[in-house]
C-alpha positions as CSV (number, residue, x, y, z in Angstrom):
1,X,2.6,17.2,-12.4
2,X,1.9,15.5,-9.1
3,X,-1.4,14.1,-10.2
4,X,-2.6,10.8,-11.4
5,X,-1.8,9.7,-14.9
6,X,-5.4,10.1,-16.2
7,X,-5.6,13.6,-14.6
8,X,-2.3,14.6,-16.2
9,X,-3.4,13.3,-19.7
10,X,-6.7,15.3,-19.3
11,X,-5.0,18.5,-18.1
12,X,-2.5,18.2,-21.1
13,X,-5.3,17.7,-23.5
14,X,-4.5,18.7,-27.0
15,X,-1.1,19.8,-26.2
16,X,0.0,16.3,-25.1
17,X,2.6,14.7,-27.3
18,X,2.2,11.2,-28.8
19,X,4.6,9.9,-26.2
20,X,2.5,11.4,-23.3
21,X,-0.5,10.1,-24.7
22,X,0.9,6.6,-25.2
23,X,2.7,6.4,-21.8
24,X,0.0,8.1,-19.6
25,X,-2.7,6.1,-21.5
26,X,-1.2,2.9,-20.3
27,X,-2.1,3.5,-16.7
28,X,-5.5,2.0,-15.7
29,X,-7.5,3.0,-12.7
30,X,-10.4,1.5,-10.8
31,X,-13.0,3.0,-8.6
32,X,-12.8,1.4,-5.1
33,X,-14.5,2.1,-1.8
34,X,-13.4,1.8,1.8
35,X,-16.0,1.3,4.5
36,X,-14.9,2.0,8.1
37,X,-17.3,0.2,10.4
38,X,-17.5,-1.5,13.8
39,X,-19.6,-4.5,12.6
40,X,-17.9,-7.2,14.6
41,X,-20.5,-9.9,13.5
42,X,-19.9,-9.2,9.8
43,X,-16.1,-9.3,10.4
44,X,-16.2,-12.7,12.2
45,X,-18.4,-14.2,9.5
46,X,-16.1,-13.1,6.7
47,X,-12.7,-13.8,8.3
48,X,-10.9,-16.1,10.7
49,X,-10.7,-13.8,13.7
50,X,-10.1,-16.5,16.3
51,X,-6.9,-18.9,16.5
52,X,-7.7,-22.3,14.9
53,X,-5.0,-25.0,15.5
54,X,-6.3,-26.9,12.5
55,X,-5.3,-24.2,10.2
56,X,-1.8,-23.7,11.7
57,X,1.2,-25.2,10.0
58,X,3.8,-27.0,11.9
59,X,6.6,-24.6,13.0
60,X,9.9,-25.2,11.2
61,X,12.2,-23.0,13.4
62,X,12.4,-21.8,17.0
63,X,11.2,-18.3,15.8
64,X,8.0,-19.8,14.4
65,X,7.6,-21.9,17.5
66,X,7.5,-18.6,19.6
67,X,5.2,-17.0,17.1
68,X,2.8,-19.9,17.3
69,X,2.9,-20.0,21.1
70,X,2.3,-16.2,21.1
71,X,-0.8,-16.7,18.8
72,X,-2.2,-19.4,21.2
73,X,-1.9,-16.9,24.1
74,X,0.9,-19.0,25.8
75,X,3.7,-16.5,26.0
76,X,5.0,-13.4,24.4
77,X,8.3,-13.0,22.7
78,X,10.8,-11.7,25.2
79,X,8.8,-12.9,28.0
80,X,7.4,-10.5,30.5
81,X,9.7,-7.8,29.3
82,X,7.8,-7.3,26.2
83,X,4.9,-5.6,28.1
84,X,2.3,-7.1,25.4
85,X,-0.2,-9.8,26.4
86,X,0.0,-12.7,24.1
87,X,-2.9,-13.6,21.8
88,X,-4.1,-14.0,18.3
89,X,-4.5,-10.4,16.8
90,X,-4.2,-10.1,13.1
91,X,-4.3,-6.7,11.6
92,X,-4.8,-7.5,7.9
93,X,-7.4,-9.9,6.3
94,X,-8.2,-11.0,2.7
95,X,-11.4,-12.8,1.4
96,X,-11.3,-14.6,-2.0
97,X,-14.5,-14.8,-4.0
98,X,-15.2,-18.4,-5.0
99,X,-16.7,-17.4,-8.3
100,X,-13.7,-15.3,-9.1
101,X,-10.6,-16.5,-7.2
102,X,-8.4,-13.9,-8.8
103,X,-10.5,-11.1,-7.0
104,X,-10.4,-10.3,-3.2
105,X,-11.7,-8.0,-0.6
106,X,-9.4,-6.8,2.1
107,X,-10.0,-5.7,5.6
108,X,-8.0,-4.2,8.6
109,X,-8.8,-4.5,12.2
110,X,-7.7,-0.9,13.1
111,X,-7.9,-1.5,16.8
112,X,-5.0,-4.1,16.5
113,X,-2.9,-1.4,15.1
114,X,-3.3,0.6,18.4
115,X,-0.5,-0.3,20.8
116,X,-2.3,1.1,23.8
117,X,-4.9,-1.6,23.5
118,X,-2.4,-4.4,23.7
119,X,0.1,-3.6,26.4
120,X,-0.1,-4.7,30.0
121,X,-1.5,-8.0,31.5
122,X,-4.6,-6.0,32.6
123,X,-5.5,-5.2,29.1
124,X,-8.8,-6.6,27.9
125,X,-10.4,-6.8,24.6
126,X,-13.7,-5.6,25.6
127,X,-13.9,-2.4,23.5
128,X,-15.7,-2.3,20.2
129,X,-13.2,-2.7,17.3
130,X,-13.0,-0.3,14.4
131,X,-12.7,-2.1,11.1
132,X,-11.9,-1.0,7.5
133,X,-13.0,-3.1,4.6
134,X,-12.0,-2.3,1.1
135,X,-14.0,-3.3,-2.0
136,X,-12.2,-3.2,-5.2
137,X,-13.3,-2.2,-8.7
138,X,-16.9,-0.8,-8.9
139,X,-17.3,-3.1,-11.9
140,X,-17.4,-6.1,-9.6
141,X,-19.9,-4.4,-7.2
142,X,-22.3,-7.6,-7.7
143,X,-19.8,-9.8,-5.8
144,X,-19.2,-7.3,-2.9
145,X,-20.2,-8.3,0.7
146,X,-20.7,-4.4,1.4
147,X,-24.6,-4.7,1.8
148,X,-23.9,-7.3,4.7
149,X,-22.4,-4.6,6.8
150,X,-25.1,-3.2,9.2
151,X,-25.8,0.3,8.3
152,X,-26.0,1.4,11.9
153,X,-22.3,0.1,12.4
154,X,-20.9,2.2,9.4
155,X,-18.7,5.0,10.5
156,X,-17.6,6.4,7.1
157,X,-17.8,5.5,3.4
158,X,-14.9,6.7,1.3
159,X,-14.6,6.3,-2.5
160,X,-11.2,6.6,-4.2
161,X,-9.6,6.2,-7.5
162,X,-6.9,3.4,-7.5
163,X,-4.1,2.3,-9.8
164,X,-4.6,-1.2,-11.4
165,X,-1.4,-3.2,-11.8
166,X,-2.0,-4.6,-15.2
167,X,0.6,-6.0,-17.4
168,X,0.3,-3.0,-19.9
169,X,1.4,-0.8,-16.9
170,X,4.8,-2.5,-17.0
171,X,5.0,-2.5,-20.8
172,X,4.1,1.1,-21.4
173,X,4.1,3.3,-18.4
174,X,7.2,2.1,-16.3
175,X,9.7,1.9,-19.1
176,X,8.2,5.0,-20.9
177,X,8.5,7.5,-18.0
178,X,12.2,8.2,-18.7
179,X,11.2,9.4,-22.1
180,X,8.6,11.8,-20.6
181,X,10.5,13.3,-17.5
182,X,12.5,16.3,-18.6
183,X,11.1,16.6,-21.9
184,X,8.9,19.5,-22.9
185,X,9.9,21.1,-19.5
186,X,7.6,18.6,-17.8
187,X,8.1,16.2,-14.9
188,X,5.7,13.6,-13.5
189,X,5.5,12.4,-9.9
190,X,3.2,9.7,-8.2
191,X,3.3,6.2,-7.2
192,X,1.7,5.3,-10.5
193,X,4.9,5.9,-12.3
194,X,6.3,2.6,-10.9
195,X,4.2,0.8,-8.4
196,X,1.4,1.8,-6.0
197,X,3.4,2.4,-2.8
198,X,3.5,5.3,-0.4
199,X,7.3,5.3,-0.4
200,X,7.2,5.5,-4.3
201,X,4.9,8.4,-4.1
202,X,7.4,10.3,-2.0
203,X,10.5,9.3,-3.8
204,X,8.9,10.3,-7.1
205,X,8.3,13.8,-5.7
206,X,11.9,14.0,-4.5
207,X,13.2,12.9,-7.8
208,X,11.2,15.6,-9.6
209,X,12.5,18.2,-7.2
210,X,16.0,16.9,-7.7
211,X,15.6,17.3,-11.4
212,X,14.5,20.9,-11.0
213,X,17.6,21.7,-9.0
214,X,17.1,20.7,-5.4
215,X,19.9,18.9,-3.7
216,X,19.5,15.3,-2.4
217,X,20.8,15.1,1.2
218,X,21.8,11.6,2.2
219,X,20.5,10.4,5.5
220,X,20.1,6.7,5.1
221,X,21.9,4.3,2.8
222,X,18.8,2.3,2.0
223,X,16.7,5.3,1.1
224,X,19.6,6.8,-0.9
225,X,19.9,3.6,-3.0
226,X,16.1,3.5,-3.4
227,X,16.4,7.2,-4.7
228,X,19.2,6.3,-7.0
229,X,17.5,3.4,-8.5
230,X,14.3,5.2,-9.2
231,X,16.1,8.2,-10.7
232,X,17.7,5.9,-13.2
233,X,14.6,3.9,-14.0
234,X,12.0,6.7,-14.3
235,X,14.2,9.6,-15.3
236,X,17.1,7.9,-17.2
237,X,19.5,9.8,-14.9
238,X,22.3,8.3,-12.9
239,X,22.7,9.5,-9.3
240,X,26.2,9.4,-7.8
241,X,27.1,10.9,-4.2
242,X,30.3,13.0,-4.0
243,X,32.9,12.4,-1.5
244,X,31.8,15.5,0.5
245,X,28.3,13.9,0.9
246,X,26.7,16.1,-1.8
247,X,25.0,14.8,-4.9
248,X,25.8,15.0,-8.6
249,X,23.8,13.9,-11.6
250,X,24.9,12.1,-14.6
251,X,22.6,11.8,-17.7
């Protein structure tokens, strides 16, 4: 079942075992919204978009000295060979609510992810930037700064259902998955089975396919180690590669 935990629980309905109800019921989800926009004034008001030397820490290594110089626009790592004009171009930003410091908004300057806008000495930052701002948990909507984004600058609004990493998740869901996977001819896949990462979503699907009889083909040592650890944690199955490069399973 490659669906979210709450959807899996709903689909199983009255046929769900007490284990499935207990484990799947431990995953908690929030309704979040992503606003893609081009409101540079809003972005500059909410975040530090320009380099401020008063906020920069003293460099503690040569590498940090180079990073600081690059942010100031003085030079690029690797000199002229890097092909990238130096400057302060953060990609990821966070904003903390003063009234609820444990809650944040997060934003991305999507234009800074585009390498074609950064390379070459003649590159200019004169094009409108595209931003994405994510507002977390509809229950905290009264704190959101979403209404401060100009409507004529909004490109797209996308709601999504997101896993919350509560302590209950690591008490009920994570250790409980090995007691669900393979029982009652059922396997579960999704990042919610461990931690909300794209890599986990992929590995969990590969693990389910592996349990169903697919062969795991080694292509990278780190990926194989990651897969083996996930298989043991979430399925209770040990992975061991044979000498000929093929895999074997030990329950």
